[in-house]
Structures are given as C-alpha cells and as structure tokens.
Backbone bond lengths (Angstrom), bond angles and torsions (degrees), N, CA, C in turn:
res aa  C-N    CA-C-N  psi(-1)  N-CA   C-N-CA  omega(-1)  CA-C   N-CA-C  phi
1 X - - - 1.501 - - 1.568 114.28 -
2 X 1.345 111.86 -33.83 1.449 116.68 -172.02 1.592 104.57 -79.75
3 X 1.355 113.78 -26.31 1.515 114.37 177.26 1.559 112.56 -65.96
4 X 1.345 113.21 -38.60 1.412 127.27 -178.46 1.563 106.65 -62.58
5 X 1.260 116.18 -52.00 1.428 125.95 179.17 1.603 111.06 -56.19
6 X 1.245 111.88 -49.91 1.445 125.13 -177.13 1.716 103.63 -61.63
7 X 1.263 116.84 -46.63 1.388 121.15 -176.01 1.537 111.03 -62.70
8 X 1.406 114.02 -38.49 1.545 120.79 -178.99 1.497 106.57 -69.28
9 X 1.250 112.13 -45.71 1.542 114.66 -174.42 1.635 109.59 -66.93
10 X 1.348 115.58 -38.25 1.449 117.76 177.41 1.608 112.58 -63.02
11 X 1.313 114.19 -25.70 1.479 124.97 -177.39 1.488 114.25 -114.80
12 X 1.375 111.69 30.51 1.466 114.58 -170.50 1.560 114.42 -65.03
13 X 1.368 113.48 -33.11 1.391 116.46 177.49 1.601 113.20 -73.69
14 X 1.204 117.79 -28.90 1.472 123.34 174.92 1.525 107.59 -70.15
15 X 1.313 122.53 -44.48 1.433 126.94 177.60 1.474 110.14 -66.88
16 X 1.347 119.64 -33.00 1.451 123.29 178.28 1.523 109.61 -66.27
17 X 1.341 115.70 -38.54 1.452 121.03 179.05 1.497 110.84 -67.79
18 X 1.306 116.91 -42.38 1.473 120.26 -177.40 1.691 107.19 -65.01
19 X 1.364 113.40 -40.97 1.426 119.74 -179.65 1.543 107.84 -58.75
20 X 1.305 115.89 -54.52 1.483 120.50 -179.64 1.489 111.98 -57.97
21 X 1.284 120.00 -40.95 1.450 125.80 -178.73 1.457 106.61 -63.41
22 X 1.308 119.77 -42.15 1.488 125.60 -179.92 1.481 112.72 -62.55
23 X 1.445 115.78 -53.12 1.419 119.82 179.03 1.536 113.29 -56.70
24 X 1.264 118.28 -30.55 1.439 118.85 -176.18 1.666 110.03 -82.91
25 X 1.357 114.91 -36.94 1.471 121.34 -171.28 1.510 110.33 -84.08
26 X 1.312 119.42 -35.99 1.501 118.62 178.62 1.484 117.37 -58.40
27 X 1.352 118.83 -45.16 1.512 116.68 173.92 1.474 113.19 -60.10
28 X 1.377 120.36 -39.92 1.385 123.52 -176.98 1.527 110.23 -63.95
29 X 1.406 119.74 -34.55 1.399 124.66 -179.57 1.440 109.01 -68.95
30 X 1.439 115.90 -45.46 1.399 120.11 -176.42 1.581 115.26 -65.67
31 X 1.319 108.94 -26.33 1.521 111.39 -177.01 1.593 114.39 -100.05
32 X 1.380 110.56 -0.83 1.492 114.26 176.95 1.514 112.88 -74.34
33 X 1.368 112.17 125.77 1.483 116.97 171.65 1.482 109.60 -93.23
34 X 1.399 111.17 132.19 1.506 114.64 -173.76 1.485 111.98 -68.31
35 X 1.317 108.03 140.48 1.517 117.06 -178.71 1.483 106.87 -88.91
36 X 1.330 115.37 170.61 1.533 122.46 -172.21 1.539 111.54 -59.97
37 X 1.323 117.32 -40.70 1.457 117.68 -169.08 1.641 103.96 -81.00
38 X 1.269 114.48 -25.91 1.516 115.01 174.03 1.472 117.76 -70.15
39 X 1.410 113.68 -42.43 1.424 118.78 178.08 1.546 111.78 -70.78
40 X 1.344 110.36 -27.18 1.474 115.63 -176.82 1.608 109.04 -64.61
41 X 1.295 118.04 -42.87 1.401 123.03 174.31 1.530 114.50 -53.03
42 X 1.348 112.91 -43.03 1.414 120.98 -179.96 1.608 112.58 -62.86
43 X 1.315 111.12 -44.80 1.459 119.43 178.71 1.537 117.12 -68.37
44 X 1.392 107.11 -33.52 1.536 112.57 173.41 1.422 110.82 -59.30
45 X 1.366 118.65 -46.69 1.479 123.56 -173.47 1.582 106.00 -72.87
46 X 1.362 118.68 -31.66 1.522 119.44 -177.30 1.565 110.68 -75.95
47 X 1.365 121.30 -27.69 1.413 121.74 -170.47 1.608 110.75 -99.20
48 X 1.443 115.11 -19.89 1.387 118.27 -168.54 1.566 106.73 -110.65
49 X 1.384 113.26 154.66 1.526 115.79 169.18 1.417 109.07 -80.99
50 X 1.367 118.76 171.90 1.337 125.13 -179.26 1.504 116.52 -57.70
51 X 1.313 112.16 -47.85 1.564 115.73 173.35 1.459 112.76 -68.37
52 X 1.307 126.43 -27.45 1.385 126.45 176.83 1.475 116.56 -75.07
53 X 1.398 116.85 -23.32 1.318 125.77 171.32 1.580 113.59 -65.85
54 X 1.379 110.73 -44.76 1.405 117.34 178.84 1.465 113.31 -75.79
55 X 1.297 120.28 -30.31 1.459 124.16 175.94 1.580 114.07 -69.79
56 X 1.393 112.11 -28.36 1.508 118.12 -178.75 1.440 115.69 -104.10
57 X 1.408 121.19 31.19 1.392 120.65 -172.34 1.602 107.41 -68.44
58 X 1.295 119.10 -28.55 1.531 113.54 179.84 1.482 109.52 -67.07
59 X 1.283 122.20 -33.89 1.412 122.10 179.40 1.511 110.77 -77.82
60 X 1.393 121.30 -14.28 1.374 124.64 -178.44 1.483 110.97 -93.48
61 X 1.367 115.00 46.64 1.518 121.73 179.06 1.525 109.01 70.80
62 X 1.311 119.20 6.39 1.528 117.30 178.97 1.471 110.38 77.25
63 X 1.222 125.12 3.40 1.507 126.28 -177.95 1.571 112.22 -68.31
64 X 1.273 121.59 143.32 1.469 125.01 163.59 1.528 113.02 -53.86
65 X 1.306 119.76 157.84 1.437 120.96 -168.39 1.508 123.59 -79.98
66 X 1.452 113.83 -13.42 1.492 118.60 -167.93 1.503 110.48 -56.38
67 X 1.271 125.86 -43.50 1.492 130.35 -176.91 1.567 107.45 -62.20
68 X 1.277 117.03 -40.12 1.520 121.06 179.20 1.600 108.50 -64.89
69 X 1.461 113.39 -48.84 1.346 123.24 -177.31 1.544 112.19 -55.99
70 X 1.410 110.70 -44.77 1.510 115.79 179.77 1.540 109.08 -63.88
71 X 1.252 116.05 -43.00 1.507 114.87 177.36 1.520 117.97 -64.76
72 X 1.338 116.97 -29.48 1.382 125.39 -163.82 1.526 112.34 -50.54
73 X 1.306 122.18 -61.24 1.502 121.93 -173.36 1.585 110.08 -58.48
74 X 1.324 118.18 -40.92 1.513 118.57 176.42 1.474 119.60 -64.03
75 X 1.464 114.13 -44.71 1.389 119.43 178.67 1.550 110.26 -65.69
76 X 1.258 117.57 -44.59 1.459 119.45 -179.93 1.498 112.43 -73.24
77 X 1.266 122.88 -8.09 1.403 127.96 172.23 1.552 112.93 -85.54
78 X 1.374 113.04 -8.98 1.402 120.54 177.12 1.475 120.72 93.87
79 X 1.358 111.77 22.19 1.556 116.81 171.55 1.467 111.23 -76.57
80 X 1.302 115.77 149.97 1.450 122.59 -178.04 1.598 108.70 -72.88
81 X 1.363 116.15 -178.20 1.325 114.20 179.71 1.526 119.69 -74.26
82 X 1.342 109.98 -10.67 1.439 118.34 170.48 1.678 112.45 -58.36
83 X 1.233 117.78 -9.35 1.459 119.47 -171.82 1.531 105.00 -79.22
84 X 1.282 117.15 -34.29 1.553 119.11 179.06 1.468 107.90 -64.64
85 X 1.385 122.33 -32.15 1.492 119.41 -177.92 1.486 105.77 -72.85
86 X 1.467 116.70 -39.56 1.449 116.70 -176.19 1.637 108.77 -66.17
87 X 1.405 115.00 -37.78 1.482 115.70 -179.04 1.520 115.69 -66.58
88 X 1.442 111.72 -32.94 1.380 119.19 176.68 1.526 113.68 -64.79
89 X 1.388 113.37 -47.81 1.432 115.98 176.93 1.560 115.89 -68.75
90 X 1.320 116.45 -36.43 1.459 124.78 176.25 1.499 110.70 -55.43
91 X 1.277 120.99 -51.88 1.480 124.08 -178.86 1.485 110.69 -66.27
92 X 1.222 118.29 -36.14 1.459 123.65 -176.16 1.683 107.02 -74.03
93 X 1.265 112.25 -43.02 1.506 121.42 178.21 1.603 106.61 -58.02
94 X 1.318 120.19 -53.27 1.355 123.49 169.58 1.532 119.54 -48.30
95 X 1.274 111.58 -38.86 1.519 123.65 179.89 1.484 107.79 -69.63
96 X 1.292 115.51 -42.11 1.555 122.87 -177.68 1.568 105.57 -67.81
97 X 1.323 122.13 -44.40 1.425 121.78 176.71 1.414 113.02 -63.94
98 X 1.305 120.13 -43.70 1.418 131.38 178.75 1.541 106.71 -56.22
99 X 1.260 120.36 -60.33 1.413 125.00 -174.91 1.530 109.28 -65.62
100 X 1.382 121.67 -44.34 1.404 119.64 -179.74 1.477 116.71 -64.65
101 X 1.253 115.26 -42.51 1.546 122.67 -176.61 1.485 115.16 -85.16
102 X 1.345 115.83 -19.15 1.566 115.31 -171.36 1.623 106.28 -107.56
103 X 1.431 117.76 -32.44 1.504 113.51 -172.56 1.428 110.32 -75.68
104 X 1.330 116.64 161.10 1.468 126.03 177.09 1.319 117.24 -92.21
105 X 1.364 119.14 9.05 1.508 124.91 -175.60 1.595 105.46 -70.49
106 X 1.348 113.72 152.90 1.567 114.26 175.93 1.437 104.85 -79.20
107 X 1.349 112.10 171.00 1.554 122.93 -173.26 1.485 109.65 -60.47
108 X 1.208 122.32 -35.24 1.493 122.74 -173.62 1.635 104.79 -66.10
109 X 1.288 119.51 -49.38 1.376 125.78 -179.53 1.593 109.64 -59.34
110 X 1.262 114.50 -50.14 1.507 114.80 173.83 1.506 113.08 -57.54
111 X 1.365 116.75 -43.03 1.529 116.96 177.85 1.490 112.60 -56.11
112 X 1.347 116.33 -44.56 1.429 121.27 -173.38 1.489 110.72 -71.83
113 X 1.274 116.78 -29.23 1.470 122.33 -179.55 1.641 108.54 -76.11
114 X 1.339 113.18 -52.97 1.429 119.53 -177.45 1.501 115.22 -59.38
115 X 1.392 113.00 -31.73 1.509 118.04 -175.55 1.560 107.61 -104.25
116 X 1.226 118.14 25.65 1.574 123.87 167.87 1.438 108.51 -74.11
117 X 1.265 116.14 163.74 1.465 122.73 177.87 1.571 115.63 -62.24
118 X 1.381 112.85 -31.92 1.426 121.06 -178.91 1.537 109.49 -72.36
119 X 1.297 113.27 -46.78 1.495 111.03 -175.91 1.542 112.40 -82.25
120 X 1.347 118.68 -11.99 1.490 118.93 -178.90 1.499 109.41 -95.56
121 X 1.372 118.52 -25.93 1.431 122.35 -167.57 1.544 113.30 -130.91
122 X 1.331 111.50 -66.69 1.546 119.14 -175.19 1.465 112.96 -51.76
123 X 1.344 121.54 -49.12 1.497 120.53 -173.95 1.441 115.21 -85.60
124 X 1.420 117.82 -44.95 1.544 115.03 -169.93 1.491 108.03 -90.69
125 X 1.391 125.74 -25.87 1.418 126.57 -173.36 1.638 114.91 -89.60
126 X 1.266 107.28 -43.59 1.557 111.13 172.31 1.499 112.12 -80.75
127 X 1.330 115.41 114.61 1.441 114.77 -179.44 1.628 116.02 -80.07
128 X 1.295 109.34 84.80 1.534 114.76 -179.39 1.549 108.23 -135.04
129 X 1.236 112.69 -177.54 1.431 121.38 -177.20 1.586 109.42 -60.91
130 X 1.234 120.72 -25.54 1.455 118.84 -177.71 1.433 114.65 -61.03
131 X 1.390 115.39 -21.82 1.435 116.84 -178.05 1.487 117.10 -64.53
132 X 1.399 114.54 -19.40 1.426 123.28 176.85 1.565 114.15 -78.99
133 X 1.374 117.42 -16.30 1.408 125.03 -172.45 1.522 112.78 -63.96
134 X 1.333 118.86 -56.46 1.372 120.78 -174.26 1.533 114.56 -53.80
135 X 1.264 117.63 -53.35 1.532 123.04 -178.99 1.582 110.14 -52.19
136 X 1.338 114.79 -46.14 1.369 116.01 -176.63 1.426 116.47 -72.91
137 X 1.394 118.64 -29.89 1.425 124.81 176.32 1.567 108.31 -69.23
138 X 1.411 114.39 -45.81 1.435 117.96 179.29 1.513 113.95 -59.14
139 X 1.302 112.73 -43.25 1.517 124.29 -179.49 1.605 107.78 -61.30
140 X 1.330 111.97 -41.48 1.545 116.09 178.74 1.514 108.90 -64.55
141 X 1.337 113.46 -47.70 1.496 118.75 -176.70 1.524 110.61 -63.57
142 X 1.234 120.04 -36.75 1.450 125.82 179.25 1.440 113.64 -69.60
143 X 1.343 115.12 -35.08 1.456 121.18 178.51 1.551 114.68 -86.76
144 X 1.319 114.08 -14.83 1.507 116.85 -173.07 1.515 116.12 -51.50
145 X 1.436 118.18 -49.95 1.393 114.07 178.51 1.487 119.37 -62.61
146 X 1.399 118.11 -14.64 1.460 121.18 179.08 1.542 104.93 -111.78
147 X 1.299 120.24 19.59 1.577 117.51 -176.22 1.513 116.18 -54.71
148 X 1.433 110.76 -33.13 1.586 110.55 -176.18 1.485 109.47 -86.36
149 X 1.313 122.29 -7.60 1.419 122.16 172.65 1.526 112.99 -89.82
150 X 1.334 114.68 -19.11 1.439 120.20 178.97 1.450 108.98 -136.57
151 X 1.390 122.56 61.00 1.377 126.18 -171.33 1.617 110.25 -70.37
152 X 1.300 121.43 -26.60 1.456 122.64 -178.12 1.560 106.17 -72.52
153 X 1.290 119.31 -46.83 1.529 119.47 178.36 1.429 109.94 -61.70
154 X 1.457 120.30 -43.93 1.453 124.01 -175.09 1.501 108.01 -65.54
155 X 1.327 121.30 -38.77 1.493 123.27 178.72 1.555 111.98 -70.19
156 X 1.387 113.61 -35.84 1.476 112.24 -175.84 1.577 106.01 -74.48
157 X 1.394 119.84 -30.49 1.430 119.52 174.89 1.497 113.64 -63.19
158 X 1.335 115.02 -39.30 1.468 116.10 172.73 1.472 115.28 -62.25
159 X 1.330 112.54 -44.19 1.490 114.33 174.00 1.480 117.54 -58.07
160 X 1.261 119.57 -44.05 1.432 124.08 172.42 1.539 114.78 -58.96
161 X 1.375 113.20 -42.99 1.502 113.68 174.37 1.428 113.74 -64.20
162 X 1.301 121.15 -37.37 1.465 122.42 -179.08 1.543 109.05 -65.69
163 X 1.382 120.51 -19.64 1.398 122.84 -178.74 1.524 113.92 -95.69
164 X 1.332 116.48 10.74 1.558 122.39 172.41 1.342 111.93 -87.24
165 X 1.271 126.28 -51.31 1.451 128.31 -172.65 1.506 108.97 -165.95
166 X 1.324 113.64 148.80 1.446 125.78 -176.46 1.592 109.03 -64.41
167 X 1.309 119.53 -22.23 1.453 124.44 -174.84 1.607 107.00 -68.49
168 X 1.280 119.99 -19.65 1.437 123.40 -173.36 1.572 106.67 -103.78
169 X 1.307 122.47 3.10 1.445 117.62 -175.67 1.468 110.68 -71.19
170 X 1.243 122.62 -38.49 1.443 116.98 176.18 1.484 117.89 -61.44
171 X 1.378 113.30 -42.41 1.464 111.77 172.28 1.451 115.55 -59.99
172 X 1.361 116.22 -40.56 1.533 113.94 178.99 1.469 111.51 -68.20
173 X 1.287 127.31 -38.40 1.414 125.92 176.44 1.452 112.47 -61.25
174 X 1.274 119.63 -50.75 1.495 124.55 177.94 1.505 113.56 -58.64
175 X 1.337 115.91 -43.36 1.507 122.43 177.80 1.460 105.52 -65.97
176 X 1.295 124.27 -42.32 1.339 123.97 -174.92 1.573 114.72 -65.72
177 X 1.362 113.10 -40.34 1.448 121.80 175.65 1.516 110.09 -62.61
178 X 1.362 117.98 -46.04 1.484 118.10 177.72 1.510 109.55 -60.65
179 X 1.290 118.66 -38.43 1.452 119.57 -171.85 1.546 106.67 -69.02
180 X 1.336 116.51 -39.05 1.487 120.78 -178.40 1.642 106.57 -65.91
181 X 1.254 117.37 -44.26 1.544 124.56 179.55 1.574 104.80 -55.87
182 X 1.318 116.80 -54.25 1.453 122.00 179.88 1.573 111.00 -54.76
183 X 1.308 114.54 -42.87 1.521 118.84 -177.02 1.540 103.83 -68.67
184 X 1.231 122.73 -38.23 1.584 122.27 -175.56 1.541 102.74 -69.72
185 X 1.330 124.80 -43.70 1.283 124.25 -177.49 1.588 111.92 -62.40
186 X 1.411 114.06 -39.25 1.328 117.24 -178.84 1.443 116.98 -66.24
187 X 1.322 119.28 -30.36 1.472 125.55 178.73 1.507 107.67 -84.44
188 X 1.463 121.81 4.67 1.433 120.69 168.23 1.518 116.33 95.37
189 X 1.343 116.67 6.05 1.528 118.71 173.96 1.483 112.73 -74.39
190 X 1.354 118.12 148.84 1.472 122.24 -178.36 1.442 111.59 -79.98
191 X 1.394 113.11 118.36 1.506 119.64 -178.17 1.491 113.08 -58.86
192 X 1.411 112.32 -24.52 1.518 113.39 -173.56 1.624 108.65 -74.50
193 X 1.333 112.49 -14.34 1.511 114.18 -178.70 1.473 111.19 -98.02
194 X 1.277 116.99 18.28 1.453 123.23 -179.95 1.644 110.04 -102.20
195 X 1.239 114.46 143.51 1.434 117.49 172.51 1.492 113.26 -155.91
196 X 1.366 116.41 162.78 1.414 116.36 -178.35 1.534 107.01 -106.06
197 X 1.255 119.28 148.18 1.488 125.30 -178.03 1.588 110.11 -133.73
198 X 1.271 115.87 107.96 1.518 118.46 175.31 1.548 111.95 -77.45
199 X 1.241 115.12 136.87 1.503 120.92 178.68 1.582 112.20 -69.61
200 X 1.299 113.28 120.27 1.581 111.26 171.20 1.397 118.82 -70.02
201 X 1.446 111.00 -41.12 1.546 124.48 176.72 1.528 108.64 -102.40
202 X 1.283 115.74 126.17 1.450 118.91 -177.38 1.627 105.06 -106.58
203 X 1.359 107.04 152.60 1.526 113.91 174.28 1.582 107.39 -72.92
204 X 1.258 115.15 162.06 1.507 118.51 -176.02 1.527 112.05 -65.60
205 X 1.217 120.48 -15.10 1.554 121.05 177.95 1.428 106.98 -97.46
206 X 1.313 126.45 -11.60 1.427 122.96 -172.48 1.542 117.05 -95.48
207 X 1.263 117.46 142.66 1.444 126.01 167.53 1.539 117.63 -95.27
208 X 1.266 110.54 -25.49 1.564 115.69 174.94 1.490 102.19 -162.29
209 X 1.392 109.23 163.16 1.543 115.88 179.83 1.494 108.12 -162.75
210 X 1.289 115.49 132.81 1.469 122.01 174.26 1.427 109.77 -138.86
211 X 1.462 115.40 140.07 1.442 122.08 171.73 1.454 112.63 -105.99
212 X 1.258 114.41 153.00 1.609 123.09 170.04 1.505 102.67 -107.75
213 X 1.291 113.46 112.56 1.487 120.59 -174.75 1.572 109.16 -104.21
214 X 1.303 113.54 159.23 1.428 119.84 179.46 1.489 108.36 -131.26
215 X 1.283 120.47 140.70 1.437 124.43 -178.98 1.556 112.34 -87.70
216 X 1.342 112.31 85.28 1.494 114.08 -174.54 1.590 101.36 -85.30
217 X 1.399 116.23 176.34 1.375 124.11 -179.95 1.463 116.29 -56.85
218 X 1.398 110.10 -22.17 1.516 117.42 -174.47 1.631 106.34 -94.70
219 X 1.313 114.23 -3.45 1.412 116.61 -176.28 1.575 110.22 119.58
220 X 1.479 113.39 -173.87 1.354 120.43 -177.96 1.555 111.11 -73.37
221 X 1.279 117.80 125.36 1.462 122.82 178.11 1.504 105.99 -131.38
222 X 1.353 111.08 159.13 1.482 120.75 176.20 1.519 111.93 -73.03
223 X 1.306 117.16 127.44 1.461 123.59 179.24 1.561 107.27 -102.51
224 X 1.344 116.01 -34.04 1.517 121.24 -178.82 1.442 108.80 -156.47
225 X 1.230 118.83 139.49 1.520 122.77 176.32 1.417 111.20 -114.80
226 X 1.354 125.29 140.07 1.352 132.22 179.15 1.589 108.54 -124.14
227 X 1.184 113.65 116.22 1.571 120.76 -171.61 1.536 109.09 -121.08
228 X 1.289 120.69 126.57 1.422 125.02 174.89 1.591 105.51 -95.56
229 X 1.374 115.84 103.90 1.447 119.34 -177.35 1.487 117.67 -97.25
230 X 1.346 114.15 3.98 1.415 120.50 -172.17 1.657 113.55 53.56
231 X 1.295 113.80 -127.49 1.457 116.71 179.91 1.576 109.28 -106.06
232 X 1.209 120.22 14.54 1.452 122.65 -179.44 1.558 110.60 -58.86
233 X 1.275 120.10 -47.95 1.604 117.05 -176.36 1.547 109.98 -61.62
234 X 1.351 118.35 -37.88 1.467 116.70 -178.80 1.555 113.77 -71.02
235 X 1.337 115.73 -30.96 1.352 121.11 -175.84 1.540 116.01 -84.31
236 X 1.274 115.46 -28.89 1.493 121.73 -179.06 1.572 118.81 -115.86
237 X 1.200 113.76 -12.63 1.464 118.57 -176.81 1.597 118.24 -102.67
238 X 1.443 108.56 -18.68 1.465 115.80 -174.27 1.507 112.57 -109.51
C-alpha cells in the first residue's frame, strides 16, 4: 500500500493531468448524440453474425474489422448503443494513462498533447474506430526500442493497427518494410544486395504488391512479399 501511495505522490502531476482530462471528457461523452455513421456500426454488429460482418466489409463503409470485432461481444450480449460510447472512452482513457505515466515527456508536452482537439474530442467522444489508434500507437512506440527482442508482439501490434482504419495503412506498410530490412541486416545479409520489386501484374485479389528481393548466387529471388489485398480475404475466405 505504501508503494502505491509513493508511486502516486511521485507522479502527482501526471495523475492531476489524467483527472483534469477525465473531468472534461466525461461530460462531453455523456452529452454526445450518436451520429448516423456511428450508430450504423452498432446496428451492423447487432444484425449480422460474425462471419457476415467480415464478408460484408465493403458495405460497412469499407473499414477494417477491428472496431466491429471489439463491439461484437457487448452488442450481442444485449447492451444498448451507449456501449460504443463507453468503449471509445475506455480505450482512449487507457491510452491517456499509458502515455502520461509511461512517456518521458515533460509535463508541458503531456499537457499540450492531452488537451489537443484529438485527445479531447475526436478520439474519446466520437465512438468510431479512431478510438483504438492512440493505444496501439503508444504501445508500438513503447515497444520500439525492444522490437528485435519481442518481434512477434511488435508484428502483432502492427497487424492490429492496420485493422483499425485505412488511414494508417501507409504507416503500417512502411514500418513493416523497415522492420524486415532491419531483421535481414541483423542476421548478416548484405544490405547492398537487397532491392524492391513492384509487381507489374497483380493477382485478382490484390490492389498492390511489392517484393523484397535478395541477390543470391543463383540470382535475384524473393525474400519477402508484401501484398495489399484490401478486404478480399475477409469476404471470400471466411
């Protein structure tokens, strides 16, 4: 108990920031009236089965499935549409605690970030897939220095982030490519023998494709392939 009290006292300014943020955001969440696209996600989960949600992603505004999957057990358990507001706030609240207590920024930087429009309104108040972004970004940033020691966790976080919104696909693809290159260098392959090769002809399910090739003694061969398949795997494989 004394350890907890000491920890809180040593981080009193951080906890004060979290408290102030909460007191501002909670009333905004409680007074927010759900917009059409927000309630649409709820009704999509309510009326469709799990497999149907994945098969109908194109009609679900084209969003990746993670936000629907997060809602699924709560909506199917009979919770009202207010549950998506709670989930949105909950994930951002965890993000705020994570960022405030784990990051090494000074109090001023933390204050400016927490009380920005995104963290005060866009992420916690609007119950959309955006609410999942901060927590995954903070977790990736926290894990980044140890990414080579925990590659599976790092890769899974990237996969989860890519399933939040199409806005982060570019970031996820570039970060994945850099991670693969770092891995190749770590195992001793010559970086000068690496090259990118964009596919001229795409498979019927692909929107884009790129290979990382290595110049082996037998010539250039694919070392790793990256394919943008859109929603095809969810619609036709499940």
